VONUNU-58212 format. One record per residue (C-alpha): residue number from 1; residue in one letter; x, y, z. Coordinates in Angstrom, 3 decimals. Each point is the difference from the previous one (the first is absolute). Layout:
N
  nr rest     east    north       up
 NUM    A        X        Y        Z
...
//
This chain:
224
  nr rest     east    north       up
   1    X   76.159   95.520   70.863
   2    X   -0.389    0.650    3.858
   3    X   -2.698   -2.586    0.827
   4    X    1.258   -3.309   -0.783
   5    X   -2.310   -3.047    0.723
   6    X    2.311   -3.000   -0.376
   7    X    0.418   -3.697   -0.380
   8    X    3.781   -0.664    0.093
   9    X    0.349   -3.603   -0.759
  10    X   -1.311   -1.548   -3.142
  11    X    1.051   -2.582   -2.536
  12    X   -0.446   -0.281   -3.760
  13    X    0.351   -2.684   -2.559
  14    X    3.695    0.479    0.179
  15    X   -0.114   -1.838    3.369
  16    X   -0.151   -3.751   -0.138
  17    X   -3.492    0.040    1.825
  18    X   -2.102    2.654   -1.651
  19    X   -1.519    0.539   -3.421
  20    X   -0.962    3.659    0.272
  21    X    1.457    2.252   -2.666
  22    X    1.365    3.335    1.506
  23    X   -2.714    1.973   -1.869
  24    X   -2.628   -2.189    1.626
  25    X    1.531    0.632    3.457
  26    X   -0.238    3.784   -0.652
  27    X   -3.500   -0.251   -1.112
  28    X   -1.061   -1.961    3.000
  29    X    1.716    2.400    2.180
  30    X   -1.787    2.968   -1.487
  31    X   -3.263   -1.901    0.436
  32    X    0.738   -0.739    3.603
  33    X    0.649    3.688    0.711
  34    X    3.766   -0.205    0.173
  35    X    2.249    2.822   -1.496
  36    X    3.380   -1.658    0.942
  37    X    1.077   -3.617   -0.142
  38    X    3.237   -1.831   -0.021
  39    X    0.617   -2.976   -2.438
  40    X    2.566   -2.210    1.703
  41    X    0.480   -3.046   -2.090
  42    X    2.240   -2.778    1.035
  43    X    3.579    0.770   -1.084
  44    X   -0.800    2.260   -2.871
  45    X   -1.086    3.641   -0.691
  46    X   -1.852   -0.861   -3.192
  47    X   -3.456    0.416    1.499
  48    X    0.711    3.074    1.737
  49    X    1.626    1.768   -3.123
  50    X   -3.004   -1.061   -2.179
  51    X   -2.508    1.007    2.891
  52    X    1.735    3.531    0.261
  53    X   -0.882    0.626   -3.688
  54    X   -3.605   -1.118    0.602
  55    X   -0.122    2.021    2.920
  56    X    0.561    3.115   -1.738
  57    X   -2.965   -0.788   -2.335
  58    X   -2.356   -0.672    2.912
  59    X    1.197    2.639    2.507
  60    X    1.319   -2.646    2.491
  61    X    3.648    0.517    1.436
  62    X    1.899   -3.359   -0.329
  63    X    3.077   -0.599    1.887
  64    X    2.350   -2.365   -1.647
  65    X    1.114   -2.703    2.331
  66    X    1.220   -3.545    0.271
  67    X   -0.336   -2.755    2.689
  68    X    3.443   -1.371   -0.106
  69    X    0.625   -3.550    1.260
  70    X    3.044   -0.006    2.286
  71    X    1.874   -2.532    2.137
  72    X   -2.156    1.084    2.998
  73    X   -3.382    0.625   -1.549
  74    X   -1.622    2.532   -2.164
  75    X    0.928    3.681    0.065
  76    X   -1.938    2.723   -2.077
  77    X    1.564    2.822   -1.661
  78    X   -2.071    3.100   -1.153
  79    X    0.779    2.667   -2.432
  80    X    2.549   -2.069   -1.919
  81    X    1.421    0.475   -3.472
  82    X    2.322   -3.004   -0.329
  83    X   -0.422   -3.704    0.572
  84    X    1.509   -1.491    2.985
  85    X    2.141   -2.914   -0.848
  86    X    1.627   -0.952    3.591
  87    X   -1.731   -2.190    2.617
  88    X    1.756    0.656    3.299
  89    X   -2.289    2.092    2.151
  90    X    2.641    2.525    0.930
  91    X    0.919    0.238   -3.658
  92    X   -3.575    0.436   -1.184
  93    X   -0.564    2.969    2.599
  94    X    3.223    1.542   -1.385
  95    X   -1.103   -0.324   -3.586
  96    X   -3.340    1.511    0.910
  97    X    1.531    2.960    1.801
  98    X    2.640    0.598   -2.925
  99    X   -3.121    0.685   -2.025
 100    X   -1.374    2.333    2.785
 101    X   -2.871   -2.458    0.368
 102    X   -2.066   -0.828    3.072
 103    X    0.621   -3.162    1.750
 104    X   -2.878   -1.980    1.388
 105    X   -0.097   -3.268    2.128
 106    X   -3.319   -1.707   -1.141
 107    X   -1.865   -2.584    1.961
 108    X    2.983   -0.619    2.222
 109    X   -1.328   -3.163    1.759
 110    X   -0.686   -1.861   -3.402
 111    X    3.128   -1.804   -1.151
 112    X    2.579    2.561    1.516
 113    X    2.955   -0.697    2.107
 114    X    2.001    2.497    2.112
 115    X   -2.840    2.493   -0.004
 116    X    1.086    1.957    3.049
 117    X    3.351    0.627   -1.693
 118    X   -1.603    0.877   -3.339
 119    X   -2.621    2.359    1.604
 120    X    2.742    2.162    1.276
 121    X    1.176    0.656   -3.545
 122    X   -3.268    0.742   -1.863
 123    X   -2.027    3.263   -0.454
 124    X   -3.407   -1.634    0.440
 125    X   -1.478   -3.135    1.530
 126    X   -3.233   -1.448   -1.532
 127    X   -2.122   -0.619    3.093
 128    X   -3.155   -0.865   -1.946
 129    X    0.168   -2.484   -2.869
 130    X   -3.391   -1.123   -1.585
 131    X    1.452   -3.459   -0.371
 132    X    1.453   -0.425    3.426
 133    X   -1.654   -1.529    2.970
 134    X   -1.321    2.372    2.776
 135    X    2.763   -1.476    2.301
 136    X    2.718    0.650   -2.612
 137    X   -1.160    3.641   -0.490
 138    X   -0.217    0.647    3.825
 139    X    3.511   -1.417    0.358
 140    X    1.118    2.395   -2.773
 141    X   -1.566    2.979    1.778
 142    X    2.069   -0.973    3.119
 143    X    3.090   -0.192   -1.993
 144    X   -0.620    3.340   -1.518
 145    X   -0.426    1.558    3.498
 146    X    3.107   -1.717    1.420
 147    X    2.096    1.263   -3.054
 148    X   -1.529    3.527    0.084
 149    X   -0.981   -0.168   -3.833
 150    X   -2.892    1.541   -1.687
 151    X   -2.804   -2.253   -1.084
 152    X   -1.079   -1.076   -3.488
 153    X   -3.170   -1.724   -1.137
 154    X   -0.668   -2.108   -3.231
 155    X   -2.441   -2.330   -1.316
 156    X    2.557   -2.221   -1.690
 157    X   -2.458   -0.247   -2.706
 158    X    0.300   -2.714   -2.600
 159    X   -3.637    0.148   -1.409
 160    X   -2.121    2.948   -0.930
 161    X   -2.386   -0.231    2.828
 162    X    2.732    0.470    2.568
 163    X    1.271    3.447   -1.348
 164    X   -1.329    2.642    2.266
 165    X   -0.899   -2.496    2.780
 166    X    2.745    1.961    1.739
 167    X   -0.420    3.846   -0.199
 168    X    2.133    2.468    2.000
 169    X    0.433    3.767   -0.367
 170    X    3.810    0.561   -0.153
 171    X    2.311    2.945   -0.055
 172    X    0.973    0.756   -3.540
 173    X    3.632    0.683    0.844
 174    X    0.725   -2.453    2.888
 175    X   -2.530   -2.671   -0.854
 176    X   -0.820   -0.182    3.731
 177    X   -3.644   -1.020    0.797
 178    X   -2.070    2.665    1.109
 179    X   -3.283   -1.853    0.316
 180    X   -1.134   -3.664   -0.450
 181    X   -3.169    0.085   -2.313
 182    X   -0.644   -3.697   -0.556
 183    X    1.713   -3.260    0.493
 184    X   -1.198   -3.432   -0.513
 185    X    1.741   -3.468   -0.258
 186    X   -0.026   -1.873   -3.414
 187    X   -2.666   -2.691   -0.178
 188    X    0.802   -3.647   -0.377
 189    X   -1.095    0.057   -3.572
 190    X    2.262    2.860   -0.876
 191    X    2.938   -1.547    1.353
 192    X   -0.909   -3.481   -1.600
 193    X   -0.124    1.738   -3.488
 194    X    3.377    1.377    0.386
 195    X    1.496   -3.284    1.032
 196    X   -1.724   -1.737   -2.997
 197    X    1.445    2.679   -2.380
 198    X    3.505   -0.338    1.543
 199    X   -0.153   -3.995   -0.559
 200    X   -1.360    0.526   -3.538
 201    X    2.577    2.576   -0.972
 202    X    2.694   -2.062    1.345
 203    X   -1.376   -3.090   -1.759
 204    X   -0.275   -2.009    3.159
 205    X   -3.031   -1.805   -1.220
 206    X    0.567   -3.095    2.290
 207    X   -0.005    2.086    3.087
 208    X   -3.230    1.811   -1.276
 209    X   -1.681   -3.342   -0.574
 210    X    0.997   -1.433    3.232
 211    X   -1.112    3.047    2.014
 212    X   -3.266   -0.067   -1.902
 213    X   -0.569   -3.633    0.811
 214    X    0.879    0.588    3.704
 215    X   -2.587    2.871    0.265
 216    X   -2.751   -2.181   -1.602
 217    X    0.812   -2.716    2.611
 218    X   -0.230    2.558    2.706
 219    X   -3.376    1.183   -1.333
 220    X   -1.371   -3.343   -0.297
 221    X    1.235   -0.875    3.650
 222    X   -1.704    3.086    1.430
 223    X   -3.148   -0.504   -1.803
 224    X   -2.941   -1.344    2.409
//
């Protein structure tokens, strides 16, 4: 396949903050006009492995990935075959490379430390993340320029409506971006749904109730 239209950062039900099955992700991707996606669940390959099988059925290339939580923030590995069990950022990068995987620094200015050092060690820097602020994405772009790294774009989708909100035409061998087709930020409702999902899946019902009560108070306060 020499014309890949991709969204390279998506989460399935195997992440703590999404409910989407891998097959649903593939169906949504197909409907959105994508023929290449990366399923990058938090600390597991399960979604990517299942998604790859579904991708064969629907004609969508699925890259098996994982967004690994490290001691300095998340690092994504693409084209992985084995789970990564280490947590030091340098160890994680080494583990990805041992599998001949691709190393991506996602949303570098959200919950990361030592980004300048990490940026020198990765293959790509995600300079557009659908769930980051414009300021965070702009800073990520500046980081990629300073580090001389190729750019990556991803929706960071946790809900079906976000899949394909980022579309880039990429080189099928190097995954370098050839053309930006579409990118939009996640809506407040999409982000809120995934946060509620995360609290429910982690059984943090007290937090869920308190946040709901606070939002109700804010709504009443803002009402004329």
